[in-house]
N, C-alpha and C positions, 0 to 999 in steps of 0.2 A: 081616568083610570079606575077600573073596577078593583075593589079591595075588600078584605075582611078585617074589621077594626075592633079591637077590644081595649077598653079604657078603664079608668078608675082603679088602677093596679097600685098597690102599696109599693113604697121604695124597697122594702125587704123582699117582696115577691118579685119585683123587677130584677133584683140581684140574682135571685134563684133562676129566673128565666134566662138571663144573660149567661150564667154559668152553664146551664143546660145546653144552650145553643153553641157555646164554645166547644162543647164535647160531642154534640150530635148534629151539627149543621156545618156548612162550609163557611168559614170566616171570610169576610171581605176586608180589603184594605181601608175601607171607610168605617169609622167607629159607629157602632150601633146598627150595622147592616150585615145581614147574614143571608145565605142562599140555601134553599131547601131543594134537594135534587128530586126530580120527578122519576119514579121507578120506570124502568124500561117497558114493562108491560102496559103502562098507561100512556106511553108516547103515541102521538098520531103516526100515521103511516109515513108522512113526510119527515117528521122529527126522527123517527127510527132510521130512515134512510140516510139522514144527514149525520153520519158518524163523526165527521170532521167538526161538527158543531157541539158535540157532547162535551160535558153533561148539559142536559136541559134543566133549568132551574127556575124557581120563583123567589122573589125577594121577600125577606121578612125584616122589617125595620123596627127598632126599639126607640121609643120616646121616653120622656120623663116618667110618665105613668100610663103608657099605652104601648100596644104592639099593632103593627099593620102588616098584613100579608097581601101582596099584590096578586091578583088572579090573572097573571100574565106570565106565560112561559117564555123564558129567554134562553139564548145560547150562551154558554159561559165563554165562548171563543169568538163569537161574531155578533156585532151589534145590529147589523142590517142583513138579515137573512129571512127568506120566506118561511122558514120553519118556526119562527117566533110568532106568537099570537096569544090571544086570550085563551084561557084554560077551557078545555072541553069539560063537560059535566063531570066526568070521572076524575079528571085532574083537579077540578075545583073541590070536589068532595074529599079528595086526598089531602089537599092543603088545609081545608077547614078542619078535617079530622085530626091532622097533625097538630094544629094549634090547640084543639080541644083536649086531645090526649095529653099534651105537654102540661096544660093547665091542671088537668085532673091528677096527673102523676106527681106534680110538684105541690099539689094542695093549694094552688093560688086561689085567692078569693077575689071575685069580680062583682 
């Protein structure tokens, strides 16, 4: 799996990240797992056509002192659909920018 990984984050900063995600991402029933929604304008043609699969999301996982963002777009409603796949360049840039903006906004030291 392709991913973007940031580690060596303090416990205090991990708490700030978790609180931020609870307010700004889609919570998962699995502890430490959040979903980042891909904006409609960044969806591929197939993803945009698959309205029944929306929202299209990428996983963000929290560890003890790290965060990992999967660079894979999933459907929130269907595990096995052809609209799921690795991020396009624009989607990848969006996910990485999301993480970097969050870190900057929260003043997280890495």
